[in-house]
DSSP file (Angstrom, degrees, kcal/mol; ACC not computed):
  #  RESIDUE AA STRUCTURE BP1 BP2  ACC     N-H-->O    O-->H-N    N-H-->O    O-->H-N    TCO  KAPPA ALPHA  PHI   PSI    X-CA   Y-CA   Z-CA
    1    1 A M              0   0    0      0, 0.0     2,-0.4     0, 0.0     0, 0.0   0.000 360.0 360.0 360.0 128.6   30.4  142.4   42.2
    2    2 A K        -     0   0    0      0, 0.0     2,-0.4     0, 0.0     0, 0.0  -0.734 360.0-146.7 -92.7 135.6   26.7  141.9   41.3
    3    3 A L        -     0   0    0     -2,-0.4     2,-0.2     4,-0.0     3,-0.0  -0.835  10.4-129.7-104.2 146.5   24.2  143.9   43.4
    4    4 A T     >  -     0   0    0     -2,-0.4     4,-2.2     1,-0.1     3,-0.2  -0.494  25.3-111.4 -83.0 157.7   20.8  142.6   44.3
    5    5 A V  H  > S+     0   0    0      1,-0.2     4,-2.5     2,-0.2     5,-0.2   0.900 121.3  53.7 -57.0 -41.4   17.7  144.7   43.8
    6    6 A E  H  > S+     0   0    0      1,-0.2     4,-2.1     2,-0.2    -1,-0.2   0.887 108.8  49.3 -62.1 -38.3   17.4  144.9   47.6
    7    7 A Q  H  > S+     0   0    0     -3,-0.2     4,-2.3     2,-0.2    -1,-0.2   0.879 110.6  49.2 -65.4 -40.4   20.9  146.2   47.8
    8    8 A I  H  X S+     0   0    0     -4,-2.2     4,-2.6     2,-0.2    -2,-0.2   0.870 109.5  52.3 -68.9 -36.6   20.3  148.8   45.2
    9    9 A E  H  X S+     0   0    0     -4,-2.5     4,-2.1    -5,-0.2    -2,-0.2   0.916 110.1  49.0 -66.5 -40.9   17.1  149.9   47.0
   10   10 A K  H  X S+     0   0    0     -4,-2.1     4,-2.7     2,-0.2    -2,-0.2   0.920 112.0  49.2 -62.1 -44.9   19.1  150.3   50.3
   11   11 A I  H  X S+     0   0    0     -4,-2.3     4,-2.4     1,-0.2    -2,-0.2   0.947 112.5  46.0 -59.0 -50.4   21.8  152.3   48.4
   12   12 A T  H  X S+     0   0    0     -4,-2.6     4,-2.5     1,-0.2    -1,-0.2   0.833 111.1  54.2 -66.3 -34.0   19.3  154.6   46.8
   13   13 A L  H  X S+     0   0    0     -4,-2.1     4,-3.2     2,-0.2     5,-0.2   0.936 109.3  46.8 -60.3 -49.2   17.5  155.1   50.1
   14   14 A L  H  X S+     0   0    0     -4,-2.7     4,-2.1     1,-0.2    -2,-0.2   0.907 113.1  49.3 -61.3 -40.4   20.6  156.1   51.9
   15   15 A I  H  X S+     0   0    0     -4,-2.4     4,-2.4    -5,-0.2    -2,-0.2   0.946 113.1  47.3 -64.4 -46.4   21.5  158.5   49.0
   16   16 A L  H  X S+     0   0    0     -4,-2.5     4,-2.8     1,-0.2     5,-0.3   0.952 112.5  48.3 -60.3 -51.7   18.0  160.1   49.1
   17   17 A E  H  X S+     0   0    0     -4,-3.2     4,-2.8     1,-0.2    -1,-0.2   0.900 111.7  50.1 -61.1 -36.3   17.9  160.5   52.8
   18   18 A T  H  X S+     0   0    0     -4,-2.1     4,-2.1    -5,-0.2    -1,-0.2   0.903 111.2  48.6 -66.8 -40.8   21.4  162.0   52.9
   19   19 A L  H  <>S+     0   0    0     -4,-2.4     5,-2.5     2,-0.2     6,-1.0   0.911 115.8  43.6 -64.7 -40.7   20.4  164.5   50.2
   20   20 A V  H ><5S+     0   0    0     -4,-2.8     3,-1.1     3,-0.2    -2,-0.2   0.919 112.9  51.4 -66.8 -44.9   17.3  165.4   51.9
   21   21 A K  H 3<5S+     0   0    0     -4,-2.8    -2,-0.2    -5,-0.3    -1,-0.2   0.867 112.7  45.5 -57.6 -40.0   18.9  165.6   55.4
   22   22 A K  T 3<5S-     0   0    0     -4,-2.1    -1,-0.2    -5,-0.2    -2,-0.2   0.413 113.6-120.9 -86.2  -0.9   21.7  168.0   54.0
   23   23 A E  T < 5S+     0   0    0     -3,-1.1    -3,-0.2    -4,-0.3    -2,-0.1   0.764  74.1 131.1  63.7  30.4   18.9  170.0   52.2
   24   24 A L  S   <S+     0   0    0     -5,-2.5     2,-0.3    -6,-0.2    -4,-0.2   0.723  74.1  24.1 -79.5 -23.4   20.5  169.4   48.8
   25   25 A V        -     0   0    0     -6,-1.0     2,-0.4    -9,-0.1    -2,-0.2  -0.968  63.1-155.6-139.4 154.3   17.2  168.4   47.4
   26   26 A S        -     0   0    0     -2,-0.3     2,-0.3    -3,-0.1    -6,-0.0  -0.998  27.5-123.5-126.1 136.4   13.5  169.0   48.2
   27   27 A L        -     0   0    0     -2,-0.4     4,-0.1     1,-0.1     3,-0.0  -0.581  20.9-174.3 -83.0 133.8   10.9  166.5   47.1
   28   28 A K  S    S+     0   0    0     -2,-0.3     2,-0.3     2,-0.1    -1,-0.1   0.439  77.9  27.8-100.6  -3.1    8.1  167.6   44.9
   29   29 A T  S    S-     0   0    0      1,-0.1     5,-0.0     2,-0.0    -2,-0.0  -0.839 107.5 -55.9-145.1-178.7    6.4  164.3   45.0
   30   30 A D     >  -     0   0    0     -2,-0.3     4,-1.6     1,-0.1     3,-0.4  -0.287  43.2-121.2 -69.7 153.1    6.3  161.3   47.5
   31   31 A K  H  > S+     0   0    0      1,-0.2     4,-3.1     2,-0.2     5,-0.2   0.846 109.5  59.2 -63.8 -38.6    9.4  159.7   48.6
   32   32 A A  H  > S+     0   0    0      1,-0.2     4,-2.5     2,-0.2    -1,-0.2   0.907 106.4  48.7 -59.4 -42.2    8.4  156.2   47.3
   33   33 A S  H  > S+     0   0    0     -3,-0.4     4,-1.9     2,-0.2    -1,-0.2   0.885 111.5  48.6 -69.3 -34.6    8.1  157.6   43.7
   34   34 A V  H  X S+     0   0    0     -4,-1.6     4,-2.8     2,-0.2    -2,-0.2   0.931 112.5  48.8 -67.2 -45.4   11.5  159.2   43.9
   35   35 A L  H  X S+     0   0    0     -4,-3.1     4,-2.8     1,-0.2     5,-0.2   0.918 110.3  51.5 -57.8 -41.7   13.0  155.9   45.3
   36   36 A K  H  X S+     0   0    0     -4,-2.5     4,-2.4    -5,-0.2    -1,-0.2   0.919 112.7  45.0 -62.5 -42.6   11.4  153.9   42.5
   37   37 A K  H  X S+     0   0    0     -4,-1.9     4,-2.3     2,-0.2    -1,-0.2   0.912 113.9  49.4 -67.4 -44.2   12.8  156.3   39.9
   38   38 A M  H  X S+     0   0    0     -4,-2.8     4,-2.3     2,-0.2    -2,-0.2   0.903 112.2  48.0 -62.1 -44.4   16.3  156.3   41.5
   39   39 A T  H  X S+     0   0    0     -4,-2.8     4,-2.9     2,-0.2     5,-0.2   0.911 111.7  51.0 -69.5 -43.9   16.3  152.5   41.7
   40   40 A D  H  X S+     0   0    0     -4,-2.4     4,-2.6    -5,-0.2    -2,-0.2   0.913 111.2  46.5 -52.3 -49.1   15.2  152.2   38.1
   41   41 A V  H  X S+     0   0    0     -4,-2.3     4,-2.3     2,-0.2    -2,-0.2   0.910 112.4  50.8 -62.0 -47.0   17.9  154.6   36.9
   42   42 A F  H  X S+     0   0    0     -4,-2.3     4,-2.1     1,-0.2    -2,-0.2   0.942 112.6  46.9 -59.5 -49.8   20.6  152.7   39.0
   43   43 A I  H  X S+     0   0    0     -4,-2.9     4,-2.5     1,-0.2    -2,-0.2   0.918 111.3  50.8 -62.2 -43.3   19.5  149.3   37.5
   44   44 A A  H  X S+     0   0    0     -4,-2.6     4,-2.5    -5,-0.2    -1,-0.2   0.899 109.7  50.3 -59.1 -40.2   19.5  150.6   34.0
   45   45 A D  H  X S+     0   0    0     -4,-2.3     4,-1.7     2,-0.2    -1,-0.2   0.891 111.8  48.1 -66.8 -40.0   23.0  152.1   34.4
   46   46 A I  H  X S+     0   0    0     -4,-2.1     4,-2.1     2,-0.2    -2,-0.2   0.889 111.9  50.0 -62.3 -44.2   24.2  148.7   35.8
   47   47 A K  H  X S+     0   0    0     -4,-2.5     4,-2.6     1,-0.2     5,-0.2   0.914 107.6  53.3 -67.6 -42.7   22.6  146.9   32.9
   48   48 A A  H  X S+     0   0    0     -4,-2.5     4,-1.9     1,-0.2    -1,-0.2   0.873 111.1  46.3 -58.2 -39.7   24.2  149.2   30.3
   49   49 A E  H  X S+     0   0    0     -4,-1.7     4,-2.3     2,-0.2    -1,-0.2   0.868 111.9  51.5 -73.7 -34.1   27.7  148.5   31.8
   50   50 A E  H  X S+     0   0    0     -4,-2.1     4,-1.9     2,-0.2    -2,-0.2   0.905 110.6  48.3 -65.0 -43.3   26.9  144.8   31.8
   51   51 A D  H  X S+     0   0    0     -4,-2.6     4,-2.2     1,-0.2    -2,-0.2   0.886 111.0  51.3 -62.8 -41.6   25.9  144.9   28.2
   52   52 A L  H  X S+     0   0    0     -4,-1.9     4,-2.4    -5,-0.2    -2,-0.2   0.896 107.6  52.1 -61.8 -40.7   29.0  146.8   27.4
   53   53 A D  H  X S+     0   0    0     -4,-2.3     4,-2.6     2,-0.2    -2,-0.2   0.902 109.5  49.8 -61.6 -41.3   31.2  144.3   29.1
   54   54 A R  H  X S+     0   0    0     -4,-1.9     4,-2.1     2,-0.2    -2,-0.2   0.889 110.8  50.1 -66.0 -39.3   29.5  141.4   27.1
   55   55 A E  H  X S+     0   0    0     -4,-2.2     4,-2.1     2,-0.2    -2,-0.2   0.917 110.8  48.0 -66.6 -40.1   30.1  143.4   23.8
   56   56 A V  H  X S+     0   0    0     -4,-2.4     4,-2.7     1,-0.2     5,-0.3   0.941 109.7  54.0 -67.8 -41.6   33.8  144.0   24.7
   57   57 A E  H  X S+     0   0    0     -4,-2.6     4,-2.4     1,-0.2    -1,-0.2   0.910 109.2  49.5 -50.2 -43.9   34.1  140.2   25.5
   58   58 A G  H  X S+     0   0    0     -4,-2.1     4,-1.9     1,-0.2    -1,-0.2   0.909 109.7  49.6 -66.6 -41.6   32.7  139.4   22.1
   59   59 A I  H  X S+     0   0    0     -4,-2.1     4,-0.9     1,-0.2    -1,-0.2   0.907 112.9  46.9 -63.9 -41.6   35.1  141.7   20.4
   60   60 A L  H  < S+     0   0    0     -4,-2.7     3,-0.3     1,-0.2    -1,-0.2   0.848 108.3  55.3 -73.4 -31.8   38.0  140.3   22.2
   61   61 A Q  H >< S+     0   0    0     -4,-2.4     3,-1.3    -5,-0.3     4,-0.3   0.894 104.3  55.0 -61.6 -39.6   36.9  136.7   21.5
   62   62 A K  H 3< S+     0   0    0     -4,-1.9    -1,-0.2     1,-0.3     3,-0.2   0.787 116.5  37.6 -62.0 -27.8   36.8  137.5   17.7
   63   63 A H  T 3X S+     0   0    0     -4,-0.9     4,-2.0    -3,-0.3    -1,-0.3   0.088  81.3 117.6-113.6  19.4   40.4  138.6   18.0
   64   64 A S  H <> S+     0   0    0     -3,-1.3     4,-2.6     1,-0.2     5,-0.2   0.837  72.4  55.9 -57.8 -37.5   41.6  135.9   20.5
   65   65 A A  H  > S+     0   0    0     -4,-0.3     4,-2.5    -3,-0.2    -1,-0.2   0.951 111.0  41.9 -64.0 -48.2   44.1  134.3   18.1
   66   66 A S  H  > S+     0   0    0      2,-0.2     4,-2.0     1,-0.2    -1,-0.2   0.820 113.4  54.2 -69.1 -29.2   45.9  137.6   17.5
   67   67 A I  H  <>S+     0   0    0     -4,-2.0     5,-1.9    -7,-0.2     4,-0.4   0.934 112.6  43.8 -65.6 -45.7   45.8  138.4   21.2
   68   68 A D  H ><5S+     0   0    0     -4,-2.6     3,-0.7    -5,-0.2    -2,-0.2   0.927 115.7  46.7 -64.8 -46.3   47.3  135.1   22.1
   69   69 A T  H 3<5S+     0   0    0     -4,-2.5    -2,-0.2     1,-0.2    -1,-0.2   0.888 118.4  40.8 -64.9 -40.4   50.0  135.3   19.3
   70   70 A E  T 3<5S-     0   0    0     -4,-2.0    -1,-0.2    -5,-0.2    -2,-0.2   0.400 106.0-128.2 -93.8   2.3   51.1  138.9   20.1
   71   71 A R  T < 5 +     0   0    0     -3,-0.7     2,-0.3    -4,-0.4    -3,-0.2   0.880  40.4 178.0  51.2  46.0   50.9  138.3   23.8
   72   72 A V      < -     0   0    0     -5,-1.9     2,-0.6    -6,-0.2    -1,-0.2  -0.579  39.1-106.6 -78.7 138.1   48.6  141.3   24.5
   73   73 A D     >  -     0   0    0     -2,-0.3     4,-2.4     1,-0.2     5,-0.2  -0.536  28.6-155.9 -66.1 111.8   47.5  141.8   28.1
   74   74 A Y  H  > S+     0   0    0     -2,-0.6     4,-2.7     1,-0.2    -1,-0.2   0.908  90.1  50.0 -59.3 -43.6   43.8  140.8   27.9
   75   75 A R  H  > S+     0   0    0      2,-0.2     4,-2.6     1,-0.2    -1,-0.2   0.929 111.8  47.1 -61.6 -48.5   42.8  142.9   30.9
   76   76 A K  H  > S+     0   0    0      1,-0.2     4,-2.3     2,-0.2    -1,-0.2   0.911 114.2  47.4 -61.3 -43.6   44.5  146.1   29.6
   77   77 A M  H  X S+     0   0    0     -4,-2.4     4,-2.5     2,-0.2     5,-0.3   0.885 111.4  51.9 -64.7 -41.3   42.9  145.5   26.1
   78   78 A F  H  X S+     0   0    0     -4,-2.7     4,-2.5    -5,-0.2    -2,-0.2   0.933 110.9  46.7 -55.9 -49.9   39.5  144.9   27.8
   79   79 A T  H  X S+     0   0    0     -4,-2.6     4,-3.0     2,-0.2     5,-0.3   0.923 113.2  50.6 -61.7 -47.6   39.8  148.2   29.8
   80   80 A M  H  X S+     0   0    0     -4,-2.3     4,-2.1     1,-0.2    -2,-0.2   0.923 113.0  43.0 -59.7 -48.0   40.9  150.1   26.6
   81   81 A I  H  X S+     0   0    0     -4,-2.5     4,-2.8     2,-0.2     5,-0.3   0.926 114.7  50.9 -67.1 -46.0   38.1  148.9   24.4
   82   82 A K  H  X S+     0   0    0     -4,-2.5     4,-2.9    -5,-0.3     5,-0.2   0.937 111.7  48.4 -57.3 -49.2   35.4  149.4   27.2
   83   83 A T  H  X S+     0   0    0     -4,-3.0     4,-2.5     1,-0.2     5,-0.2   0.930 112.2  48.0 -61.1 -45.5   36.6  152.9   27.9
   84   84 A K  H  X S+     0   0    0     -4,-2.1     4,-2.1    -5,-0.3    -2,-0.2   0.932 115.4  43.7 -62.0 -46.7   36.6  153.8   24.2
   85   85 A L  H  X S+     0   0    0     -4,-2.8     4,-2.2     2,-0.2     6,-0.2   0.936 112.2  52.5 -65.5 -42.6   33.1  152.4   23.6
   86   86 A A  H  X>S+     0   0    0     -4,-2.9     5,-2.6    -5,-0.3     4,-1.1   0.924 110.2  48.7 -56.9 -44.4   31.7  153.9   26.8
   87   87 A R  H ><5S+     0   0    0     -4,-2.5     3,-0.5    -5,-0.2    -1,-0.2   0.915 111.5  50.0 -64.9 -39.2   33.0  157.4   25.7
   88   88 A E  H 3<5S+     0   0    0     -4,-2.1    -1,-0.2     1,-0.2    -2,-0.2   0.858 116.7  41.8 -67.9 -31.8   31.5  157.0   22.2
   89   89 A R  H 3<5S-     0   0    0     -4,-2.2    -1,-0.2    -5,-0.2    -2,-0.2   0.479 111.4-114.9 -98.4  -1.1   28.1  156.0   23.7
   90   90 A G  T <<5 +     0   0    0     -4,-1.1     2,-0.6    -3,-0.5    -3,-0.2   0.805  61.7 153.1  79.0  27.8   28.0  158.6   26.5
   91   91 A I      < -     0   0    0     -5,-2.6     2,-0.6    -6,-0.2    -1,-0.3  -0.856  37.4-143.8 -93.5 119.0   28.1  155.8   29.2
   92   92 A V              0   0    0     -2,-0.6   -43,-0.1     1,-0.1    -5,-0.0  -0.709 360.0 360.0 -81.1 117.8   29.6  157.0   32.5
   93   93 A L              0   0    0     -2,-0.6    -1,-0.1   -10,-0.1   -10,-0.0   0.489 360.0 360.0 -91.5 360.0   31.7  154.2   34.1
């Protein structure tokens, strides 16, 4: 599921408000700046995962002939490769 920027902003706002309300964080700058940074990080994380997905798709396309011949479960192989690459690159899924 793809999230819109507006949805991401709503999610980050809810997270920030909850953290402040529960006194788990205290802001040293204005709320708008914090929300902007949170949104930027959220979007960057989503983009990193989308880039990783495209890379895994490319890898699997290069090996599509052997995948078809050996009747490998495509989804399972996709998940295995994605998990391995994410771990190697420090991407949290």
